[in-house]
VOPAGU-2260 file (C-alpha; in pm, 1 decimal, decimal comma):
REM VOPAGU-2260
SITE   aa  ch    i         X         Y         Z
SITE  MET   A    0     -67,7   -1615,2   -1088,0
SITE  SER   A    1    -387,2   -1438,6   -1164,3
SITE  SER   A    2    -477,7   -1349,5   -1544,1
SITE  ALA   A    3    -585,3   -1043,8   -1655,4
SITE  ALA   A    4    -962,1   -1150,7   -1666,7
SITE  ASP   A    5    -905,1   -1218,8   -1289,6
SITE  ALA   A    6    -742,8    -845,2   -1236,0
SITE  GLN   A    7   -1045,8    -707,7   -1443,6
SITE  SER   A    8   -1311,8    -868,0   -1212,9
SITE  GLN   A    9   -1129,4    -739,4    -910,6
SITE  ILE   A   10   -1068,3    -404,5   -1036,1
SITE  LEU   A   11   -1457,2    -372,2   -1129,7
SITE  ALA   A   12   -1555,2    -548,8    -783,5
SITE  LEU   A   13   -1367,4    -311,9    -563,3
SITE  LEU   A   14   -1507,4     -25,5    -750,0
SITE  ALA   A   15   -1845,3    -163,7    -705,3
SITE  GLU   A   16   -1775,7    -115,1    -341,8
SITE  ARG   A   17   -1698,1     240,2    -369,2
SITE  ASP   A   18   -1937,5     525,1    -388,7
SITE  PRO   A   19   -2004,2     680,4    -725,7
SITE  GLY   A   20   -1701,6     881,1    -848,0
SITE  LYS   A   21   -1456,4     749,2    -595,3
SITE  THR   A   22   -1155,3     554,8    -724,5
SITE  ILE   A   23    -915,2     250,4    -625,3
SITE  CYS   A   24    -547,2     222,6    -647,8
SITE  PRO   A   25    -403,4     -36,9    -908,6
SITE  SER   A   26    -223,4    -154,0    -600,4
SITE  ASP   A   27    -575,3    -242,1    -427,8
SITE  ALA   A   28    -667,8    -489,7    -714,2
SITE  ALA   A   29    -340,1    -654,4    -706,7
SITE  ARG   A   30    -329,0    -695,1    -313,7
SITE  ALA   A   31    -689,2    -813,8    -336,0
SITE  LEU   A   32    -561,7   -1089,4    -561,5
SITE  ASP   A   33    -246,5   -1167,6    -408,3
SITE  PRO   A   34    -172,5    -976,7     -63,3
SITE  THR   A   35     221,3   -1096,4     -51,6
SITE  GLY   A   36     286,1   -1102,5    -422,3
SITE  PHE   A   37     115,3    -804,1    -531,5
SITE  LEU   A   38     385,8    -646,4    -683,3
SITE  ALA   A   39     427,1    -905,6    -939,3
SITE  LEU   A   40      90,1    -846,2   -1028,6
SITE  MET   A   41      90,6    -459,4   -1092,5
SITE  PRO   A   42     164,7    -523,0   -1500,1
SITE  THR   A   43    -117,2    -739,8   -1499,5
SITE  VAL   A   44    -354,4    -499,1   -1312,7
SITE  ARG   A   45    -221,0    -223,4   -1530,6
SITE  ASP   A   46    -327,6    -425,1   -1877,0
SITE  ALA   A   47    -664,1    -511,9   -1722,8
SITE  ALA   A   48    -716,2    -147,2   -1652,4
SITE  ARG   A   49    -596,9     -64,9   -2001,7
SITE  GLU   A   50    -873,2    -308,0   -2139,7
SITE  LEU   A   51   -1149,6    -172,8   -1901,5
SITE  VAL   A   52   -1050,2     141,0   -2026,1
SITE  ALA   A   53   -1086,7      40,3   -2376,9
SITE  LYS   A   54   -1415,8     -87,2   -2319,9
SITE  GLY   A   55   -1556,8     236,7   -2188,5
SITE  GLN   A   56   -1604,8      79,7   -1816,9
SITE  ILE   A   57   -1315,9     293,1   -1631,5
SITE  GLU   A   58   -1117,1     577,8   -1666,8
SITE  VAL   A   59    -743,7     615,6   -1537,9
SITE  THR   A   60    -723,8     971,1   -1343,5
SITE  GLN   A   61    -418,2    1176,2   -1161,7
SITE  GLY   A   62    -531,8    1443,2    -932,8
SITE  GLY   A   63    -914,4    1353,7    -980,9
SITE  GLU   A   64    -864,0    1431,1   -1366,6
SITE  PRO   A   65    -878,1    1170,6   -1625,7
SITE  VAL   A   66    -567,6    1088,3   -1809,0
SITE  GLU   A   67    -438,5     849,3   -2066,0
SITE  LEU   A   68    -264,9     532,5   -1849,5
SITE  ASP   A   69       8,4     506,0   -2129,5
SITE  SER   A   70     107,9     869,1   -2083,1
SITE  ALA   A   71      60,0     892,8   -1712,5
SITE  HIS   A   72     375,4     929,7   -1504,8
SITE  GLY   A   73     354,8     868,6   -1127,5
SITE  PRO   A   74      58,2     733,9    -916,9
SITE  ILE   A   75    -284,0     698,3   -1096,1
SITE  ARG   A   76    -645,5     626,2   -1004,3
SITE  LEU   A   77    -899,6     412,2   -1116,0
SITE  ARG   A   78   -1286,3     491,5   -1137,1
SITE  LEU   A   79   -1582,5     373,4   -1310,7
SITE  VAL   A   80   -1717,6     583,9   -1586,5
SITE  GLN   A   81   -2008,4     775,6   -1470,2
SITE  PRO   A   82   -2326,5     724,3   -1696,4
SITE  GLN   A   83   -2420,8    1065,5   -1869,4
SITE  GLY   A   84   -2766,6    1160,2   -1803,9
SITE  PRO   A   85   -2979,6    1332,7   -2076,0
SITE  GLU   A   86   -2845,9    1687,6   -2161,3
């Protein structure tokens, strides 16, 4: 079984392959960790995403807008937090 650290690494690796601002589905990370048993990994991936959000590395979105993971209902997406340029 994959750990939360494995899931965090997988989320970040998949996002690193995407263009800036692009997202992944949490199930993409779970499938990359275990293609046949990915459903059992979904809670682990969500926990990993929660930790990455707390670290400021990713954000959770719905309809392209940031949302709180724990209050989101329905499908979510994950994306890297974009560095803020000088204002």
